[in-house]
ZATIVEX-724062 format. One record per residue (C-alpha): residue number from 1; residue in three letters; x, y, z. Coordinates in pm, 1 decimal. Layout:
BEGIN
<pt nr="NUM" rest="ALA" xx="X" yy="Y" zz="Z"/>
...
***
This chain:
BEGIN
<pt nr="1" rest="MET" xx="-1763.9" yy="570.9" zz="-25.3"/>
<pt nr="2" rest="ASN" xx="-1823.7" yy="916.1" zz="136.0"/>
<pt nr="3" rest="ILE" xx="-1695.5" yy="1029.1" zz="469.2"/>
<pt nr="4" rest="THR" xx="-2029.2" yy="996.7" zz="707.6"/>
<pt nr="5" rest="VAL" xx="-2067.4" yy="1177.5" zz="1054.0"/>
<pt nr="6" rest="THR" xx="-2005.6" yy="854.8" zz="1192.0"/>
<pt nr="7" rest="HIS" xx="-1655.2" yy="826.6" zz="1039.2"/>
<pt nr="8" rest="LYS" xx="-1574.3" yy="1196.3" zz="1114.0"/>
<pt nr="9" rest="LEU" xx="-1682.2" yy="1150.1" zz="1473.2"/>
<pt nr="10" rest="ALA" xx="-1458.7" yy="843.3" zz="1494.6"/>
<pt nr="11" rest="GLY" xx="-1169.5" yy="1055.7" zz="1346.7"/>
<pt nr="12" rest="ARG" xx="-1240.9" yy="1312.0" zz="1607.4"/>
<pt nr="13" rest="LEU" xx="-1197.4" yy="1065.6" zz="1889.7"/>
<pt nr="14" rest="ILE" xx="-896.2" yy="919.7" zz="1720.5"/>
<pt nr="15" rest="GLU" xx="-733.9" yy="1265.2" zz="1713.4"/>
<pt nr="16" rest="ALA" xx="-839.1" yy="1316.9" zz="2094.8"/>
<pt nr="17" rest="LYS" xx="-571.7" yy="1047.2" zz="2168.2"/>
<pt nr="18" rest="GLY" xx="-760.3" yy="923.2" zz="2462.6"/>
<pt nr="19" rest="THR" xx="-877.0" yy="1249.8" zz="2602.6"/>
<pt nr="20" rest="ALA" xx="-1240.2" yy="1289.5" zz="2645.8"/>
<pt nr="21" rest="VAL" xx="-1445.2" yy="1506.5" zz="2422.7"/>
<pt nr="22" rest="SER" xx="-1781.2" yy="1613.8" zz="2556.2"/>
<pt nr="23" rest="GLY" xx="-2122.1" yy="1516.6" zz="2400.0"/>
<pt nr="24" rest="GLN" xx="-2205.0" yy="1899.2" zz="2380.0"/>
<pt nr="25" rest="GLN" xx="-1868.3" yy="1967.4" zz="2212.1"/>
<pt nr="26" rest="LEU" xx="-1927.8" yy="1686.3" zz="1947.6"/>
<pt nr="27" rest="ALA" xx="-2265.9" yy="1805.4" zz="1885.0"/>
<pt nr="28" rest="ASP" xx="-2177.0" yy="2162.9" zz="1812.2"/>
<pt nr="29" rest="GLU" xx="-1882.7" yy="2042.1" zz="1600.0"/>
<pt nr="30" rest="PHE" xx="-2090.0" yy="1841.1" zz="1371.1"/>
<pt nr="31" rest="GLY" xx="-2413.0" yy="2043.1" zz="1385.0"/>
<pt nr="32" rest="ILE" xx="-2621.0" yy="1753.9" zz="1533.7"/>
<pt nr="33" rest="SER" xx="-2834.0" yy="1677.3" zz="1872.9"/>
<pt nr="34" rest="ARG" xx="-2646.0" yy="1522.0" zz="2160.0"/>
<pt nr="35" rest="THR" xx="-2891.6" yy="1229.4" zz="2112.4"/>
<pt nr="36" rest="ALA" xx="-2751.6" yy="1203.2" zz="1761.2"/>
<pt nr="37" rest="VAL" xx="-2388.9" yy="1191.2" zz="1892.2"/>
<pt nr="38" rest="TRP" xx="-2493.3" yy="911.8" zz="2147.8"/>
<pt nr="39" rest="LYS" xx="-2637.5" yy="705.0" zz="1854.3"/>
<pt nr="40" rest="HIS" xx="-2325.0" yy="751.4" zz="1629.2"/>
<pt nr="41" rest="ILE" xx="-2126.8" yy="651.5" zz="1929.2"/>
<pt nr="42" rest="LYS" xx="-2335.5" yy="319.6" zz="1957.0"/>
<pt nr="43" rest="GLU" xx="-2269.7" yy="255.3" zz="1582.9"/>
<pt nr="44" rest="LEU" xx="-1901.6" yy="282.5" zz="1643.9"/>
<pt nr="45" rest="GLU" xx="-1916.0" yy="36.8" zz="1914.6"/>
<pt nr="46" rest="GLU" xx="-2112.5" yy="-195.1" zz="1680.3"/>
<pt nr="47" rest="GLN" xx="-1818.6" yy="-187.7" zz="1449.5"/>
<pt nr="48" rest="GLY" xx="-1568.2" yy="-282.6" zz="1734.2"/>
<pt nr="49" rest="TYR" xx="-1461.0" yy="57.2" zz="1855.7"/>
<pt nr="50" rest="GLU" xx="-1417.4" yy="54.6" zz="2244.4"/>
<pt nr="51" rest="ILE" xx="-1542.0" yy="418.2" zz="2376.5"/>
<pt nr="52" rest="ALA" xx="-1551.5" yy="507.7" zz="2721.5"/>
<pt nr="53" rest="SER" xx="-1837.3" yy="742.6" zz="2863.7"/>
<pt nr="54" rest="VAL" xx="-1697.3" yy="950.2" zz="3141.3"/>
<pt nr="55" rest="LYS" xx="-1946.1" yy="1141.5" zz="3360.6"/>
<pt nr="56" rest="LYS" xx="-1920.1" yy="1525.4" zz="3308.8"/>
<pt nr="57" rest="LYS" xx="-1629.4" yy="1480.9" zz="3069.5"/>
<pt nr="58" rest="GLY" xx="-1765.4" yy="1297.7" zz="2765.1"/>
<pt nr="59" rest="TYR" xx="-1628.2" yy="1023.1" zz="2543.0"/>
<pt nr="60" rest="SER" xx="-1269.2" yy="905.0" zz="2493.3"/>
<pt nr="61" rest="LEU" xx="-1147.1" yy="620.3" zz="2254.9"/>
<pt nr="62" rest="VAL" xx="-997.9" yy="336.5" zz="2439.2"/>
<pt nr="63" rest="SER" xx="-935.0" yy="98.8" zz="2153.0"/>
<pt nr="64" rest="GLN" xx="-1035.6" yy="70.9" zz="1784.8"/>
<pt nr="65" rest="PRO" xx="-1059.4" yy="-217.5" zz="1562.5"/>
<pt nr="66" rest="ASP" xx="-763.3" yy="-293.6" zz="1311.3"/>
<pt nr="67" rest="THR" xx="-959.4" yy="-345.2" zz="1009.1"/>
<pt nr="68" rest="LEU" xx="-947.6" yy="-190.4" zz="661.6"/>
<pt nr="69" rest="GLU" xx="-1297.0" yy="-37.0" zz="705.6"/>
<pt nr="70" rest="PRO" xx="-1285.5" yy="322.3" zz="565.7"/>
<pt nr="71" rest="ALA" xx="-1454.9" yy="439.1" zz="903.7"/>
<pt nr="72" rest="GLY" xx="-1133.3" yy="377.3" zz="1081.9"/>
<pt nr="73" rest="LEU" xx="-895.9" yy="460.8" zz="792.9"/>
<pt nr="74" rest="GLN" xx="-1022.5" yy="767.1" zz="625.3"/>
<pt nr="75" rest="PRO" xx="-1009.7" yy="993.8" zz="951.4"/>
<pt nr="76" rest="LEU" xx="-639.9" yy="918.7" zz="964.7"/>
<pt nr="77" rest="LEU" xx="-546.8" yy="1011.7" zz="617.6"/>
<pt nr="78" rest="LYS" xx="-301.9" yy="1304.0" zz="531.5"/>
<pt nr="79" rest="THR" xx="-351.9" yy="1300.1" zz="178.6"/>
<pt nr="80" rest="ARG" xx="-517.1" yy="1554.2" zz="-68.2"/>
<pt nr="81" rest="MET" xx="-650.2" yy="1293.5" zz="-326.3"/>
<pt nr="82" rest="ILE" xx="-552.3" yy="934.5" zz="-248.9"/>
<pt nr="83" rest="GLY" xx="-794.4" yy="735.0" zz="-35.2"/>
<pt nr="84" rest="ARG" xx="-1075.6" yy="1011.6" zz="-33.9"/>
<pt nr="85" rest="THR" xx="-1294.8" yy="769.4" zz="-212.1"/>
<pt nr="86" rest="MET" xx="-1252.4" yy="406.8" zz="-73.4"/>
<pt nr="87" rest="VAL" xx="-1458.0" yy="64.3" zz="-157.8"/>
<pt nr="88" rest="TYR" xx="-1413.3" yy="-195.9" zz="94.5"/>
<pt nr="89" rest="GLN" xx="-1498.1" yy="-559.9" zz="109.2"/>
<pt nr="90" rest="GLN" xx="-1450.7" yy="-817.4" zz="372.6"/>
<pt nr="91" rest="SER" xx="-1370.5" yy="-1084.1" zz="89.8"/>
<pt nr="92" rest="CYS" xx="-1308.9" yy="-1053.2" zz="-265.9"/>
<pt nr="93" rest="ALA" xx="-1137.1" yy="-1249.6" zz="-559.0"/>
<pt nr="94" rest="SER" xx="-899.4" yy="-960.4" zz="-604.4"/>
<pt nr="95" rest="THR" xx="-884.7" yy="-591.3" zz="-501.3"/>
<pt nr="96" rest="GLN" xx="-725.3" yy="-545.6" zz="-860.3"/>
<pt nr="97" rest="ILE" xx="-1033.6" yy="-662.6" zz="-1037.2"/>
<pt nr="98" rest="ILE" xx="-1241.3" yy="-426.9" zz="-824.6"/>
<pt nr="99" rest="ALA" xx="-1046.6" yy="-130.6" zz="-917.2"/>
<pt nr="100" rest="HIS" xx="-1026.4" yy="-211.2" zz="-1281.6"/>
<pt nr="101" rest="GLN" xx="-1394.0" yy="-202.7" zz="-1293.2"/>
<pt nr="102" rest="LEU" xx="-1436.3" yy="122.0" zz="-1090.6"/>
<pt nr="103" rest="ALA" xx="-1161.3" yy="268.3" zz="-1316.0"/>
<pt nr="104" rest="GLN" xx="-1380.8" yy="176.3" zz="-1634.4"/>
<pt nr="105" rest="GLU" xx="-1700.0" yy="303.0" zz="-1463.3"/>
<pt nr="106" rest="GLY" xx="-1523.3" yy="644.1" zz="-1409.5"/>
<pt nr="107" rest="THR" xx="-1415.7" yy="654.5" zz="-1042.8"/>
<pt nr="108" rest="PRO" xx="-1206.2" yy="947.8" zz="-943.6"/>
<pt nr="109" rest="ALA" xx="-831.5" yy="960.0" zz="-917.2"/>
<pt nr="110" rest="GLY" xx="-726.6" yy="815.8" zz="-593.8"/>
<pt nr="111" rest="THR" xx="-973.8" yy="564.8" zz="-545.9"/>
<pt nr="112" rest="VAL" xx="-868.7" yy="296.2" zz="-323.2"/>
<pt nr="113" rest="ALA" xx="-1026.4" yy="-64.2" zz="-330.3"/>
<pt nr="114" rest="LEU" xx="-930.6" yy="-272.4" zz="8.4"/>
<pt nr="115" rest="ALA" xx="-1008.9" yy="-606.5" zz="139.2"/>
<pt nr="116" rest="GLU" xx="-963.9" yy="-814.1" zz="454.1"/>
<pt nr="117" rest="GLU" xx="-915.2" yy="-1116.9" zz="241.6"/>
<pt nr="118" rest="GLN" xx="-849.8" yy="-1199.3" zz="-124.3"/>
<pt nr="119" rest="THR" xx="-944.1" yy="-1551.5" zz="-261.9"/>
<pt nr="120" rest="ALA" xx="-758.0" yy="-1493.7" zz="-609.4"/>
<pt nr="121" rest="GLY" xx="-489.3" yy="-1266.5" zz="-525.2"/>
<pt nr="122" rest="ARG" xx="-215.2" yy="-1242.8" zz="-783.4"/>
<pt nr="123" rest="GLY" xx="118.1" yy="-1101.7" zz="-851.6"/>
<pt nr="124" rest="ARG" xx="314.0" yy="-1067.2" zz="-1151.0"/>
<pt nr="125" rest="MET" xx="296.2" yy="-1302.1" zz="-1417.9"/>
<pt nr="126" rest="ALA" xx="-31.8" yy="-1426.3" zz="-1268.1"/>
<pt nr="127" rest="ARG" xx="147.9" yy="-1585.1" zz="-972.9"/>
<pt nr="128" rest="VAL" xx="-72.6" yy="-1666.5" zz="-667.3"/>
<pt nr="129" rest="TRP" xx="-55.2" yy="-1417.0" zz="-375.3"/>
<pt nr="130" rest="ASP" xx="-152.9" yy="-1560.6" zz="-42.1"/>
<pt nr="131" rest="SER" xx="-394.2" yy="-1313.3" zz="122.4"/>
<pt nr="132" rest="ALA" xx="-499.6" yy="-1437.2" zz="451.2"/>
<pt nr="133" rest="TYR" xx="-813.9" yy="-1267.1" zz="630.9"/>
<pt nr="134" rest="GLY" xx="-712.0" yy="-967.4" zz="859.5"/>
<pt nr="135" rest="LYS" xx="-356.8" yy="-1037.6" zz="838.0"/>
<pt nr="136" rest="GLY" xx="-227.0" yy="-803.0" zz="570.1"/>
<pt nr="137" rest="ILE" xx="-293.2" yy="-516.4" zz="340.8"/>
<pt nr="138" rest="TRP" xx="-442.5" yy="-614.7" zz="32.2"/>
<pt nr="139" rest="MET" xx="-542.0" yy="-275.6" zz="-178.5"/>
<pt nr="140" rest="SER" xx="-553.4" yy="-142.0" zz="-521.9"/>
<pt nr="141" rest="ILE" xx="-506.4" yy="244.8" zz="-579.6"/>
<pt nr="142" rest="VAL" xx="-654.5" yy="399.7" zz="-908.9"/>
<pt nr="143" rest="LEU" xx="-442.3" yy="692.6" zz="-1041.2"/>
<pt nr="144" rest="ARG" xx="-514.2" yy="889.4" zz="-1370.4"/>
<pt nr="145" rest="PRO" xx="-176.2" yy="1070.6" zz="-1421.0"/>
<pt nr="146" rest="ASP" xx="-127.3" yy="1279.6" zz="-1730.2"/>
<pt nr="147" rest="VAL" xx="178.4" yy="1083.3" zz="-1862.3"/>
<pt nr="148" rest="VAL" xx="249.7" yy="884.4" zz="-2184.0"/>
<pt nr="149" rest="PRO" xx="203.6" yy="524.7" zz="-2150.6"/>
<pt nr="150" rest="GLN" xx="569.8" yy="445.6" zz="-2169.6"/>
<pt nr="151" rest="LYS" xx="607.3" yy="602.4" zz="-1847.7"/>
<pt nr="152" rest="ALA" xx="363.4" yy="369.2" zz="-1670.6"/>
<pt nr="153" rest="PRO" xx="633.1" yy="112.7" zz="-1557.7"/>
<pt nr="154" rest="GLN" xx="816.8" yy="375.1" zz="-1365.9"/>
<pt nr="155" rest="PHE" xx="498.4" yy="411.9" zz="-1115.4"/>
<pt nr="156" rest="THR" xx="591.2" yy="64.2" zz="-996.1"/>
<pt nr="157" rest="LEU" xx="931.6" yy="201.6" zz="-878.2"/>
<pt nr="158" rest="VAL" xx="758.7" yy="519.8" zz="-731.2"/>
<pt nr="159" rest="ALA" xx="528.3" yy="281.1" zz="-534.5"/>
<pt nr="160" rest="ALA" xx="830.8" yy="75.3" zz="-420.5"/>
<pt nr="161" rest="VAL" xx="1001.7" yy="382.2" zz="-275.1"/>
<pt nr="162" rest="ALA" xx="669.9" yy="488.5" zz="-97.1"/>
<pt nr="163" rest="MET" xx="634.2" yy="129.7" zz="42.4"/>
<pt nr="164" rest="VAL" xx="973.4" yy="119.7" zz="211.8"/>
<pt nr="165" rest="ARG" xx="955.2" yy="461.4" zz="345.4"/>
<pt nr="166" rest="ALA" xx="620.2" yy="386.5" zz="502.6"/>
<pt nr="167" rest="ILE" xx="738.9" yy="39.7" zz="631.3"/>
<pt nr="168" rest="GLU" xx="1042.3" yy="220.2" zz="782.1"/>
<pt nr="169" rest="GLU" xx="839.2" yy="497.4" zz="940.5"/>
<pt nr="170" rest="VAL" xx="599.9" yy="277.3" zz="1106.9"/>
<pt nr="171" rest="THR" xx="799.6" yy="-12.4" zz="1209.7"/>
<pt nr="172" rest="GLY" xx="1141.7" yy="130.9" zz="1235.5"/>
<pt nr="173" rest="VAL" xx="1261.5" yy="-181.1" zz="1038.3"/>
<pt nr="174" rest="LYS" xx="1473.0" yy="-110.4" zz="723.0"/>
<pt nr="175" rest="PRO" xx="1343.2" yy="-282.1" zz="396.2"/>
<pt nr="176" rest="GLU" xx="1518.2" yy="-332.5" zz="69.4"/>
<pt nr="177" rest="ILE" xx="1374.3" yy="-315.0" zz="-308.2"/>
<pt nr="178" rest="LYS" xx="1439.3" yy="-588.6" zz="-530.4"/>
<pt nr="179" rest="TRP" xx="1394.8" yy="-475.9" zz="-894.9"/>
<pt nr="180" rest="PRO" xx="1136.9" yy="-409.3" zz="-992.0"/>
<pt nr="181" rest="ASN" xx="838.0" yy="-487.0" zz="-761.0"/>
<pt nr="182" rest="ASP" xx="939.2" yy="-664.5" zz="-438.0"/>
<pt nr="183" rest="ILE" xx="996.4" yy="-533.2" zz="-108.0"/>
<pt nr="184" rest="LEU" xx="1249.5" yy="-766.7" zz="106.7"/>
<pt nr="185" rest="ILE" xx="1342.8" yy="-767.8" zz="463.3"/>
<pt nr="186" rest="ARG" xx="1665.4" yy="-958.5" zz="555.7"/>
<pt nr="187" rest="GLY" xx="1621.7" yy="-1122.4" zz="195.9"/>
<pt nr="188" rest="LYS" xx="1268.9" yy="-1253.9" zz="264.5"/>
<pt nr="189" rest="LYS" xx="959.3" yy="-1096.8" zz="92.0"/>
<pt nr="190" rest="CYS" xx="717.7" yy="-902.1" zz="249.3"/>
<pt nr="191" rest="THR" xx="550.4" yy="-708.8" zz="-24.9"/>
<pt nr="192" rest="GLY" xx="454.2" yy="-736.1" zz="-391.6"/>
<pt nr="193" rest="ILE" xx="353.4" yy="-446.6" zz="-623.0"/>
<pt nr="194" rest="LEU" xx="143.7" yy="-495.6" zz="-946.8"/>
<pt nr="195" rest="THR" xx="123.0" yy="-214.8" zz="-1184.3"/>
<pt nr="196" rest="GLU" xx="-146.1" yy="-227.9" zz="-1472.9"/>
<pt nr="197" rest="LEU" xx="-251.6" yy="-2.3" zz="-1731.1"/>
<pt nr="198" rest="GLN" xx="-582.1" yy="105.1" zz="-1889.6"/>
<pt nr="199" rest="SER" xx="-498.8" yy="304.4" zz="-2205.7"/>
<pt nr="200" rest="ASP" xx="-629.1" yy="398.5" zz="-2538.1"/>
<pt nr="201" rest="ALA" xx="-513.0" yy="613.6" zz="-2830.2"/>
<pt nr="202" rest="ASP" xx="-533.9" yy="922.9" zz="-2633.5"/>
<pt nr="203" rest="GLY" xx="-284.3" yy="779.0" zz="-2353.8"/>
<pt nr="204" rest="ILE" xx="-315.1" yy="649.6" zz="-2011.2"/>
<pt nr="205" rest="GLN" xx="-677.4" yy="631.8" zz="-1885.6"/>
<pt nr="206" rest="ALA" xx="-614.7" yy="476.0" zz="-1569.5"/>
<pt nr="207" rest="LEU" xx="-309.1" yy="330.6" zz="-1365.1"/>
<pt nr="208" rest="ILE" xx="-400.9" yy="49.1" zz="-1113.6"/>
<pt nr="209" rest="ILE" xx="-149.0" yy="-13.6" zz="-860.0"/>
<pt nr="210" rest="GLY" xx="-192.9" yy="-327.6" zz="-649.1"/>
<pt nr="211" rest="ILE" xx="-26.1" yy="-382.0" zz="-317.6"/>
<pt nr="212" rest="GLY" xx="-18.1" yy="-685.2" zz="-107.6"/>
<pt nr="213" rest="LEU" xx="169.8" yy="-651.8" zz="233.9"/>
<pt nr="214" rest="ASN" xx="227.4" yy="-910.1" zz="477.7"/>
<pt nr="215" rest="VAL" xx="173.5" yy="-723.1" zz="830.2"/>
<pt nr="216" rest="ASN" xx="87.3" yy="-959.1" zz="1105.5"/>
<pt nr="217" rest="GLN" xx="130.6" yy="-1311.0" zz="987.4"/>
<pt nr="218" rest="GLU" xx="325.0" yy="-1573.5" zz="1191.3"/>
<pt nr="219" rest="LEU" xx="554.9" yy="-1819.2" zz="1008.3"/>
<pt nr="220" rest="SER" xx="266.3" yy="-2104.3" zz="1052.3"/>
<pt nr="221" rest="ASP" xx="31.9" yy="-1856.6" zz="837.7"/>
<pt nr="222" rest="PHE" xx="251.3" yy="-1911.7" zz="530.4"/>
<pt nr="223" rest="ASP" xx="210.8" yy="-2192.4" zz="303.4"/>
<pt nr="224" rest="VAL" xx="503.9" yy="-2464.4" zz="365.0"/>
<pt nr="225" rest="GLN" xx="641.4" yy="-2390.0" zz="24.7"/>
<pt nr="226" rest="VAL" xx="691.7" yy="-2030.1" zz="78.7"/>
<pt nr="227" rest="GLN" xx="799.5" yy="-2036.2" zz="442.1"/>
<pt nr="228" rest="PRO" xx="1171.9" yy="-2016.6" zz="355.7"/>
<pt nr="229" rest="ILE" xx="1117.0" yy="-1695.0" zz="136.1"/>
<pt nr="230" rest="ALA" xx="823.0" yy="-1499.8" zz="299.3"/>
<pt nr="231" rest="THR" xx="801.2" yy="-1283.5" zz="608.8"/>
<pt nr="232" rest="SER" xx="568.5" yy="-1030.5" zz="768.3"/>
<pt nr="233" rest="LEU" xx="627.9" yy="-694.8" zz="945.4"/>
<pt nr="234" rest="LYS" xx="541.8" yy="-847.1" zz="1277.8"/>
<pt nr="235" rest="MET" xx="791.2" yy="-1132.6" zz="1237.2"/>
<pt nr="236" rest="GLU" xx="1060.3" yy="-865.0" zz="1158.1"/>
<pt nr="237" rest="SER" xx="978.2" yy="-601.1" zz="1391.2"/>
<pt nr="238" rest="GLY" xx="864.8" yy="-839.4" zz="1695.7"/>
<pt nr="239" rest="LYS" xx="558.8" yy="-665.5" zz="1747.1"/>
<pt nr="240" rest="HIS" xx="190.9" yy="-622.4" zz="1623.8"/>
<pt nr="241" rest="VAL" xx="171.7" yy="-363.8" zz="1357.4"/>
<pt nr="242" rest="SER" xx="-133.2" yy="-139.6" zz="1297.3"/>
<pt nr="243" rest="ARG" xx="-276.0" yy="-196.1" zz="966.7"/>
<pt nr="244" rest="GLN" xx="-454.8" yy="135.3" zz="957.1"/>
<pt nr="245" rest="GLU" xx="-138.6" yy="305.9" zz="1035.7"/>
<pt nr="246" rest="MET" xx="62.5" yy="141.5" zz="751.2"/>
<pt nr="247" rest="VAL" xx="-226.4" yy="208.0" zz="506.8"/>
<pt nr="248" rest="ARG" xx="-201.6" yy="592.4" zz="626.1"/>
<pt nr="249" rest="ALA" xx="161.0" yy="585.6" zz="572.3"/>
<pt nr="250" rest="ILE" xx="162.1" yy="414.0" zz="244.7"/>
<pt nr="251" rest="LEU" xx="-99.8" yy="637.4" zz="88.6"/>
<pt nr="252" rest="PHE" xx="77.3" yy="952.2" zz="208.7"/>
<pt nr="253" rest="TYR" xx="410.4" yy="862.0" zz="57.8"/>
<pt nr="254" rest="LEU" xx="240.3" yy="731.4" zz="-263.8"/>
<pt nr="255" rest="GLU" xx="73.3" yy="1066.8" zz="-300.7"/>
<pt nr="256" rest="GLN" xx="396.9" yy="1258.6" zz="-212.0"/>
<pt nr="257" rest="TYR" xx="608.4" yy="1068.9" zz="-452.3"/>
<pt nr="258" rest="THR" xx="371.1" yy="1043.6" zz="-732.4"/>
<pt nr="259" rest="ASP" xx="304.3" yy="1426.7" zz="-728.2"/>
<pt nr="260" rest="LEU" xx="707.4" yy="1467.3" zz="-708.0"/>
<pt nr="261" rest="TYR" xx="738.3" yy="1234.7" zz="-1035.0"/>
<pt nr="262" rest="ILE" xx="492.1" yy="1403.7" zz="-1234.5"/>
<pt nr="263" rest="GLU" xx="625.3" yy="1759.0" zz="-1142.8"/>
<pt nr="264" rest="GLU" xx="1020.3" yy="1698.8" zz="-1145.7"/>
<pt nr="265" rest="GLY" xx="1060.3" yy="1359.8" zz="-1312.9"/>
<pt nr="266" rest="PHE" xx="1217.5" yy="1043.4" zz="-1191.7"/>
<pt nr="267" rest="GLY" xx="1569.4" yy="1170.1" zz="-1100.0"/>
<pt nr="268" rest="ILE" xx="1520.1" yy="1248.0" zz="-716.3"/>
<pt nr="269" rest="LEU" xx="1320.9" yy="919.3" zz="-698.9"/>
<pt nr="270" rest="LYS" xx="1585.7" yy="723.2" zz="-874.6"/>
<pt nr="271" rest="VAL" xx="1830.8" yy="825.7" zz="-619.4"/>
<pt nr="272" rest="LEU" xx="1615.3" yy="721.9" zz="-331.0"/>
<pt nr="273" rest="TRP" xx="1511.4" yy="418.7" zz="-505.4"/>
<pt nr="274" rest="GLU" xx="1870.6" yy="305.2" zz="-530.1"/>
<pt nr="275" rest="SER" xx="1944.7" yy="375.7" zz="-179.9"/>
<pt nr="276" rest="TYR" xx="1705.2" yy="104.3" zz="-103.3"/>
<pt nr="277" rest="SER" xx="1797.6" yy="-137.7" zz="-365.7"/>
<pt nr="278" rest="SER" xx="1916.2" yy="-485.6" zz="-283.6"/>
<pt nr="279" rest="THR" xx="1972.7" yy="-537.1" zz="-651.7"/>
<pt nr="280" rest="ILE" xx="2239.7" yy="-286.5" zz="-739.0"/>
<pt nr="281" rest="GLY" xx="2569.1" yy="-409.3" zz="-732.6"/>
<pt nr="282" rest="SER" xx="2478.5" yy="-758.8" zz="-675.6"/>
<pt nr="283" rest="LYS" xx="2520.0" yy="-1069.1" zz="-902.9"/>
<pt nr="284" rest="VAL" xx="2204.1" yy="-1142.3" zz="-1046.1"/>
<pt nr="285" rest="ARG" xx="2035.9" yy="-1392.9" zz="-1295.5"/>
<pt nr="286" rest="ALA" xx="1756.6" yy="-1253.7" zz="-1513.0"/>
<pt nr="287" rest="ARG" xx="1511.8" yy="-1491.8" zz="-1671.6"/>
<pt nr="288" rest="LEU" xx="1380.6" yy="-1338.2" zz="-1975.2"/>
<pt nr="289" rest="PRO" xx="1126.1" yy="-1499.4" zz="-2218.5"/>
<pt nr="290" rest="LYS" xx="1382.3" yy="-1610.6" zz="-2469.9"/>
<pt nr="291" rest="GLU" xx="1699.5" yy="-1611.2" zz="-2270.9"/>
<pt nr="292" rest="THR" xx="1867.8" yy="-1605.2" zz="-1926.5"/>
<pt nr="293" rest="LEU" xx="2115.9" yy="-1362.8" zz="-1836.1"/>
<pt nr="294" rest="GLU" xx="2376.2" yy="-1342.6" zz="-1551.1"/>
<pt nr="295" rest="GLY" xx="2588.3" yy="-1072.6" zz="-1439.9"/>
<pt nr="296" rest="ILE" xx="2637.9" yy="-749.9" zz="-1224.7"/>
<pt nr="297" rest="ALA" xx="2331.3" yy="-526.9" zz="-1184.2"/>
<pt nr="298" rest="GLU" xx="2478.2" yy="-182.1" zz="-1233.9"/>
<pt nr="299" rest="GLY" xx="2198.1" yy="39.9" zz="-1176.6"/>
<pt nr="300" rest="ILE" xx="1861.9" yy="148.2" zz="-1333.3"/>
<pt nr="301" rest="THR" xx="1810.8" yy="419.0" zz="-1601.8"/>
<pt nr="302" rest="GLU" xx="1611.0" yy="732.6" zz="-1593.3"/>
<pt nr="303" rest="ASP" xx="1330.7" yy="537.7" zz="-1722.3"/>
<pt nr="304" rest="GLY" xx="1364.0" yy="263.2" zz="-1455.3"/>
<pt nr="305" rest="VAL" xx="1510.6" yy="-5.6" zz="-1678.6"/>
<pt nr="306" rest="LEU" xx="1771.8" yy="-239.7" zz="-1526.8"/>
<pt nr="307" rest="GLN" xx="2113.7" yy="-226.2" zz="-1639.8"/>
<pt nr="308" rest="LEU" xx="2292.7" yy="-569.2" zz="-1639.3"/>
<pt nr="309" rest="ARG" xx="2660.4" yy="-626.0" zz="-1726.9"/>
<pt nr="310" rest="THR" xx="2755.3" yy="-981.9" zz="-1814.7"/>
<pt nr="311" rest="ALA" xx="3074.9" yy="-1131.3" zz="-1802.5"/>
<pt nr="312" rest="ASP" xx="3160.6" yy="-1055.6" zz="-2160.9"/>
<pt nr="313" rest="GLY" xx="3147.5" yy="-693.3" zz="-2082.8"/>
<pt nr="314" rest="LYS" xx="2831.3" yy="-618.0" zz="-2255.9"/>
<pt nr="315" rest="LEU" xx="2553.5" yy="-399.6" zz="-2088.2"/>
<pt nr="316" rest="HIS" xx="2203.8" yy="-527.1" zz="-2127.4"/>
<pt nr="317" rest="SER" xx="1877.2" yy="-307.9" zz="-2061.0"/>
<pt nr="318" rest="ILE" xx="1636.1" yy="-524.6" zz="-1888.1"/>
<pt nr="319" rest="TYR" xx="1283.6" yy="-405.3" zz="-1913.2"/>
<pt nr="320" rest="SER" xx="1116.7" yy="-706.1" zz="-1758.4"/>
<pt nr="321" rest="ALA" xx="1232.5" yy="-1019.3" zz="-1622.3"/>
<pt nr="322" rest="ASP" xx="1260.6" yy="-1272.0" zz="-1310.6"/>
<pt nr="323" rest="ILE" xx="1545.6" yy="-1167.2" zz="-1115.8"/>
<pt nr="324" rest="GLU" xx="1730.9" yy="-1404.2" zz="-897.3"/>
<pt nr="325" rest="MET" xx="2023.7" yy="-1302.9" zz="-677.6"/>
<pt nr="326" rest="THR" xx="2292.0" yy="-1545.0" zz="-730.8"/>
<pt nr="327" rest="SER" xx="2546.7" yy="-1410.5" zz="-436.4"/>
***
């Protein structure tokens, strides 16, 4: 969706950080009448914004709804491309499905599909991902990088680095990356990343990065079966976390690191990835389609392939597997 005057006005009040902005100043800035300003303010209030009208001073933002609606998100963005087009639904089967359809229809690079709830959220290997209403961030980003299809798997690692940096910045909690696509805090999973490809003989047409992040769930919000292994940012930080602020940070770092990867390769990001890794140096069990290997995870290659050394001294290159920590 395009950023409307209402969205821009919301952004202006957010930037003012509680300081009153006069109706005349807003009218001048947006080239509209003061009556139109008042109508836009009323529209924001209907969307859940609490706005104070201070006599002779103007309007000030008291609070804003913690929704994933573009009206609240787009004014916060510090990105050049990602998130400038957003598609939002309160409930959908999967944002990944929406993003795939948008990509096939020619949506611009950087388009983000968001939902308050997914009824059929999924992770790798078609596993179910619990996507409760209003508790987490469920979104998919469409990228159109000019790289060969063989480079596509590295974008999962790029997205993982963006996620840990964003989580650390917003919450102060230091997460870890479990190869290839899980973000853990104190050994429990809070984030999954799913990277999928649309390509043809000419190369990558679109890369769809799906992100599921548990933000404000309590333990009771999780199914009993996953309670021992799942967590949320609220559970780990001890406080409510703004989903809008998290989306802003995620998209900012995703754009920064995507640009860095395309311009300079994976080298710098590999160092960052390994600094957050819970896998490197650990004993792991890798479940592959035809065999299960156990050994020490020694690192990743420049292509993001996990290097696993088994007890016989042989070094195995793991391109895709279920990884389980064994110590």
